[in-house]
C-alpha positions in Angstrom: -19.4 -60.3 38.0 -18.0 -60.1 41.5 -14.5 -61.5 41.9 -12.1 -61.9 44.8 -8.4 -61.0 44.9 -7.6 -64.7 44.4 -9.7 -64.7 41.2 -7.7 -61.8 39.8 -4.5 -63.5 40.6 -5.7 -66.5 38.7 -6.5 -64.2 35.7 -3.0 -62.7 35.9 -1.6 -66.3 35.8 -3.7 -67.0 32.7 -2.3 -63.7 31.2 1.2 -65.0 31.9 0.4 -68.2 30.1 -0.9 -66.2 27.1 2.2 -64.0 27.1 4.5 -67.0 27.2 2.6 -68.5 24.2 2.7 -65.3 22.2 6.5 -65.0 22.5 6.9 -68.3 20.5 6.5 -68.0 16.7 3.8 -70.7 16.2 1.7 -70.7 19.4 -1.3 -68.4 19.9 -2.1 -66.7 23.2 -5.7 -66.7 22.0 -5.6 -70.5 22.2 -4.6 -70.3 25.9 -7.4 -67.7 26.5 -10.0 -70.0 24.9 -8.9 -73.1 26.8 -8.7 -71.2 30.2 -12.3 -70.0 29.8 -11.8 -66.3 29.4 -11.9 -65.9 25.6 -15.4 -64.5 25.1 -15.1 -62.3 28.2 -11.8 -60.9 26.8 -13.4 -60.1 23.4 -16.4 -58.4 25.1 -14.2 -56.4 27.4 -11.9 -55.2 24.6 -14.9 -54.3 22.4 -16.3 -52.2 25.2 -13.4 -49.8 24.9 -14.9 -47.0 22.8 -15.9 -43.3 23.1 -19.0 -44.2 25.2 -16.6 -44.9 28.0 -15.7 -41.2 28.1 -19.4 -40.3 28.3 -20.0 -42.7 31.1 -16.9 -41.3 32.9 -18.3 -37.8 32.6 -21.9 -38.5 33.6 -21.5 -41.4 36.1 -18.0 -41.2 37.3 -14.8 -43.2 37.3 -16.3 -46.3 39.1 -19.1 -46.7 36.6 -16.7 -46.3 33.7 -14.3 -48.8 35.2 -17.0 -51.4 35.7 -18.4 -50.9 32.2 -14.8 -51.4 30.8 -14.4 -54.5 33.0 -11.2 -52.8 34.0 -10.1 -55.0 36.8 -10.2 -58.1 34.5 -8.3 -56.4 31.7 -5.7 -54.9 34.1 -5.1 -58.2 35.8 -4.7 -60.0 32.4 -2.4 -57.3 30.9 -0.2 -57.4 34.0 0.2 -61.1 33.6 1.0 -60.8 29.9 3.5 -58.0 30.4 5.3 -59.9 33.2 5.5 -63.0 31.0 6.7 -61.2 27.9 9.3 -59.1 29.7 10.6 -62.0 31.8 10.4 -65.0 29.4 11.3 -63.4 26.1 15.0 -63.9 26.6 14.7 -67.4 28.0 12.4 -68.6 25.2 14.6 -67.1 22.6 17.5 -69.0 24.2 15.6 -72.3 24.1 14.6 -71.7 20.5 18.3 -71.6 19.6 19.7 -74.2 22.0 16.8 -76.8 22.4 14.4 -76.2 19.5 13.1 -79.7 19.1 12.2 -80.1 22.8 10.5 -76.7 23.0 8.5 -77.3 19.8 7.6 -80.8 21.0 6.1 -79.3 24.2 4.1 -76.7 22.2 3.0 -79.3 19.6 1.4 -81.4 22.4 -0.2 -78.2 23.8 -1.7 -77.1 20.5 -2.8 -80.7 19.6 -4.9 -80.8 22.8 -6.2 -77.4 22.0 -7.7 -78.7 18.7 -9.7 -81.3 20.6 -10.9 -78.8 23.2 -12.1 -76.1 20.7 -13.6 -78.7 18.3 -15.7 -80.3 20.9 -17.4 -77.0 21.7 -19.3 -77.3 18.4 -22.6 -79.1 19.2 -23.5 -80.0 15.6 -21.3 -80.4 12.6 -23.1 -79.2 9.4 -21.9 -78.4 5.9 -21.1 -74.8 6.9 -19.0 -75.9 9.9 -17.0 -78.4 7.8 -16.4 -75.8 5.0 -15.3 -73.2 7.6 -12.9 -75.8 9.2 -11.3 -76.8 5.8 -10.9 -73.2 4.6 -9.4 -72.0 7.8 -7.1 -75.0 8.0 -5.9 -74.3 4.4 -5.3 -70.6 5.2 -3.4 -71.4 8.4 -1.3 -74.0 6.6 -0.5 -71.7 3.8 0.7 -69.0 6.2 3.1 -71.6 7.7 4.8 -72.2 4.4 5.0 -68.7 3.1 8.5 -67.3 2.7 9.1 -64.7 5.4 10.0 -61.1 4.4 13.4 -59.9 5.5 13.6 -56.6 7.2 16.3 -55.4 9.7 15.5 -51.7 9.4 11.8 -50.9 10.2 10.0 -47.6 9.6 7.4 -46.2 12.0 4.6 -47.1 9.6 5.9 -50.7 9.2 6.1 -51.1 13.0 2.6 -49.8 13.5 1.3 -52.3 10.8 3.3 -55.1 12.4 1.8 -54.4 15.8 -1.8 -54.2 14.4 -1.5 -57.5 12.5 0.3 -59.4 15.2 -2.2 -58.5 17.9 -5.1 -59.6 15.6 -3.4 -62.9 15.3 -2.6 -63.1 19.0 -6.3 -63.0 19.9 -7.2 -65.5 17.2 -6.7 -69.1 18.4 -4.4 -71.0 16.2 -2.6 -68.1 14.5 0.5 -66.9 16.3 1.1 -63.2 16.5 4.8 -63.9 16.9 4.8 -66.0 13.7 3.0 -63.1 11.8 5.9 -60.9 13.0 8.3 -63.5 11.6 6.5 -63.5 8.2 6.7 -59.7 8.2 10.4 -59.7 9.0 9.8 -57.8 12.3 10.1 -60.5 14.9 13.8 -60.1 15.6 13.5 -56.3 15.6 10.8 -56.3 18.2 12.4 -59.0 20.3 15.6 -57.0 20.4 13.6 -54.0 21.4 12.1 -56.0 24.3 15.5 -57.3 25.4 17.1 -53.9 25.1 14.1 -52.0 26.6 13.9 -49.8 23.5 10.9 -47.8 24.6 10.4 -46.0 21.3 10.0 -49.2 19.2 7.9 -50.8 22.0 5.6 -47.8 22.1 5.1 -47.7 18.3 4.4 -51.4 18.1 2.1 -51.0 21.1 0.1 -48.2 19.5 -0.4 -50.4 16.4 -1.5 -53.2 18.6 -4.1 -51.1 20.4 -5.6 -50.0 17.1 -5.7 -53.5 15.7 -7.0 -55.0 19.0 -9.9 -52.5 19.3 -10.9 -53.1 15.6 -10.6 -56.9 15.3 -12.1 -57.7 18.7 -15.4 -56.2 17.5 -15.4 -58.4 14.4 -14.8 -61.6 16.4 -17.4 -60.6 19.0 -20.0 -60.1 16.2 -19.0 -63.5 14.7 -19.4 -65.3 18.0 -22.9 -63.7 18.5 -24.2 -64.4 15.1 -22.2 -67.4 13.8 -20.8 -69.1 16.9 -20.6 -72.7 15.5 -19.1 -71.7 12.2 -16.6 -69.4 14.0 -15.6 -72.2 16.4 -15.1 -74.5 13.4 -12.9 -71.9 11.7 -10.9 -71.5 14.9 -10.4 -75.3 15.1 -9.2 -75.2 11.4 -6.8 -72.4 12.2 -5.3 -74.3 15.0 -5.1 -77.5 13.0 -3.4 -75.8 10.1 -0.9 -74.1 12.3 0.5 -77.5 13.5 2.9 -77.5 10.5 4.7 -74.5 11.9 5.4 -76.1 15.3 6.3 -79.6 14.1 9.6 -80.1 16.0 11.7 -81.6 13.1 12.6 -79.2 10.3 14.9 -79.1 7.3 16.3 -75.7 6.6 15.9 -74.8 2.9 17.4 -71.3 3.0 19.2 -69.0 5.4 20.2 -65.4 5.8 22.7 -63.4 7.8 20.8 -61.0 10.2 22.0 -57.6 11.4 24.1 -59.2 14.1 26.0 -61.4 11.6 24.3 -64.5 12.8 23.0 -67.1 10.3 19.3 -67.7 10.7 16.8 -69.9 8.8 14.5 -68.2 6.3 12.5 -71.1 4.9 12.0 -74.5 6.5 9.9 -77.6 5.8 8.6 -80.3 8.2 10.3 -83.7 8.0 10.0 -87.1 9.8 12.2 -87.6 12.8 14.2 -90.3 11.1 15.1 -87.9 8.3 16.4 -85.3 10.7 20.0 -84.4 10.2 21.3 -84.6 13.8 20.0 -85.9 17.1 16.2 -86.1 16.7 15.7 -86.4 20.5 12.6 -88.3 19.7 11.9 -89.8 23.2 12.3 -86.5 25.0 10.2 -84.7 22.4 7.4 -87.2 22.8 7.5 -86.9 26.6 7.3 -83.1 26.4 4.5 -83.3 23.8 2.6 -85.5 26.2 3.2 -83.1 29.1 1.9 -80.2 27.0 -1.1 -82.2 26.0 -1.9 -83.2 29.6 -1.4 -79.6 30.7 -4.2 -78.4 28.4 -6.4 -81.2 29.5 -5.7 -80.1 33.1 -6.5 -76.5 32.4 -9.7 -77.5 30.7 -10.8 -79.5 33.7 -10.0 -76.7 36.1 -11.9 -74.2 34.0 -14.9 -76.5 33.7 -15.1 -77.0 37.5 -15.0 -73.2 38.0 -17.7 -72.8 35.4 
């Protein structure tokens, strides 16, 4: 596929959108990749990273190996993701603390539109698609209500595992890699490492992420080739089940004191806005949800025109 510099800039912007989504516990960068029309190319490109690349490099040279890897696409996407994570991590963390209802409202609308987009890719709903949808929805919902682990001190093995599991979730629409880190008790540790430029922790998590990414992408690619409709139904279910996590209005059931002496929630449940203890900010939350919804619809139309 021949692309211009403008095309690669657009891919980097899509990477930035994926990175921004992945920073938030509850929103998946894989969802953004799917909606923006690069999901299957991303899976194929990642699954091409194997030992045969070294053989191609040796026998045919760097240019052939780079083309086989779809290197320009991956590099543009990774640059966008890295820029977004490094620049937005602190800001989004601040908004999660200071304006959680408004932030979650925006992402709720975004993810709600994602369900409609992914679901309509399925041409025919049969029994297997419906079962896949229900099972995936149940699994995703269960993940949102599981009590997170608590871990301020993380070993190398733990960080490797956290990176591998989180990256698998990040490329799976509907399941947030950041939320998996929350469940494992590693979210704050890794976020602090990004803020403080702790290269050792970042490198360990990154290594785990590479291993997880190369493994899981092959599984997803195989599923798309052999069971595309059932896989899409499952992805729709994952996104639907994840809505509970990003519902803006929560009641905190239990808290803990983190390593910085700050009280943070451990377990929360979704409640109606009229039962919220405080300013529910209902109108602003609805407006932002509508904006998020329309943003996804706009991205879909742009992607369909380019297709």
